[in-house]
Each structure stands twice: as C-alpha cells, then as structure tokens.
C-alpha positions as CSV (number, residue, x, y, z in Angstrom):
1,X,92.6,124.2,108.0
2,X,94.1,122.3,105.1
3,X,93.7,118.2,105.7
4,X,96.1,115.8,103.3
5,X,95.1,112.4,103.1
6,X,97.9,110.5,102.1
7,X,97.2,106.7,101.3
8,X,99.3,103.8,100.3
9,X,97.4,101.6,97.4
10,X,99.8,99.4,96.6
11,X,98.4,95.4,96.5
12,X,98.8,94.9,100.2
13,X,97.0,97.7,101.5
14,X,93.0,96.2,100.7
15,X,92.4,96.0,104.5
16,X,93.8,99.1,105.2
17,X,92.0,101.4,102.5
18,X,88.7,99.4,103.2
19,X,89.4,101.2,107.0
20,X,89.8,104.6,105.7
21,X,86.7,103.9,103.1
22,X,84.2,102.7,106.3
23,X,86.0,106.1,108.5
24,X,86.0,108.7,105.8
25,X,82.6,110.2,106.7
26,X,83.3,110.3,110.5
27,X,86.8,112.0,109.9
28,X,85.5,114.7,107.9
29,X,82.7,115.3,110.1
30,X,85.6,115.7,112.7
31,X,87.3,117.8,110.0
32,X,84.2,120.3,109.7
33,X,84.1,120.3,113.5
34,X,87.2,121.3,114.5
35,X,87.6,124.1,111.6
36,X,84.4,125.4,112.0
37,X,83.6,124.5,108.7
38,X,86.7,126.3,107.1
39,X,88.5,123.6,105.8
40,X,90.1,122.1,102.3
41,X,90.8,118.5,101.7
42,X,93.7,117.1,99.1
43,X,94.0,113.2,98.3
44,X,97.2,112.0,97.9
45,X,97.9,108.3,96.5
46,X,100.9,106.1,96.5
47,X,102.5,103.3,95.2
48,X,105.6,103.3,93.2
49,X,104.8,107.0,92.6
50,X,103.2,109.4,93.9
51,X,99.6,110.7,92.7
52,X,98.0,114.1,93.5
53,X,94.4,113.2,92.8
54,X,92.7,116.4,94.1
55,X,94.0,119.4,94.7
56,X,92.6,122.1,97.3
57,X,90.0,123.0,94.2
58,X,87.9,119.5,94.4
59,X,84.7,119.6,96.7
60,X,84.6,117.3,99.9
61,X,81.9,115.0,98.1
62,X,84.7,114.2,95.5
63,X,87.1,113.7,97.8
64,X,85.1,111.1,99.1
65,X,83.6,109.4,95.7
66,X,87.6,109.0,95.3
67,X,88.4,107.6,98.1
68,X,85.4,104.9,97.9
69,X,86.5,104.0,94.8
70,X,90.0,103.7,95.5
71,X,91.4,99.9,94.8
72,X,94.3,98.3,96.4
73,X,95.8,97.9,92.8
74,X,97.5,101.5,92.7
75,X,94.7,104.3,91.7
76,X,91.3,105.7,91.6
77,X,88.9,103.9,89.6
78,X,86.5,105.6,87.7
79,X,87.2,109.2,88.4
80,X,89.6,110.1,86.1
81,X,87.2,113.5,85.0
82,X,88.2,114.9,88.6
83,X,91.9,113.9,88.7
84,X,94.0,117.1,88.3
85,X,97.9,116.5,87.4
C-alpha cells in the first residue's frame, strides 16, 4: 500500500496541523494493520508551492518526525537532511 500525506502548511492551518500531529501514530498504526505491514509513506506539503518532503525511500519514523516538526509557516523545521528534492 502506498500512502501519501498531503498537508497544507500555510499560516492559517496551525490547528489542522496540530490535529495531524496528534493523530499520526494512530493513522500509521491503521495503515500498518490494513496493509499487513506492506506499505510505503510519502510526505508532501504545500503553501504557494508544493514540496515533496520525503519520497518512498524515507523510513516511517523519519516521516513521523517530519510531521511532528511541521509548522504553519510553510516548511518542515529542522529536518533538512532528510528532505530529498
């Protein structure tokens, strides 16, 4: 199963981003259960520009860290070494 998280990280989305952060572990657990552990995850964020923050070769824990470090100012904060363009 391929899963793509597409998150609007414009300034007005702070509350929605907080909701994603609080639910990400449950979401990934549900994906794991539904796929029998056979899944890949991608993170895409957008504001005025679309950023592919992680491709399918980034591991689940790094995706969770990227989502948890996402801010409503339009970028993943502090994990630039994981972002592949």
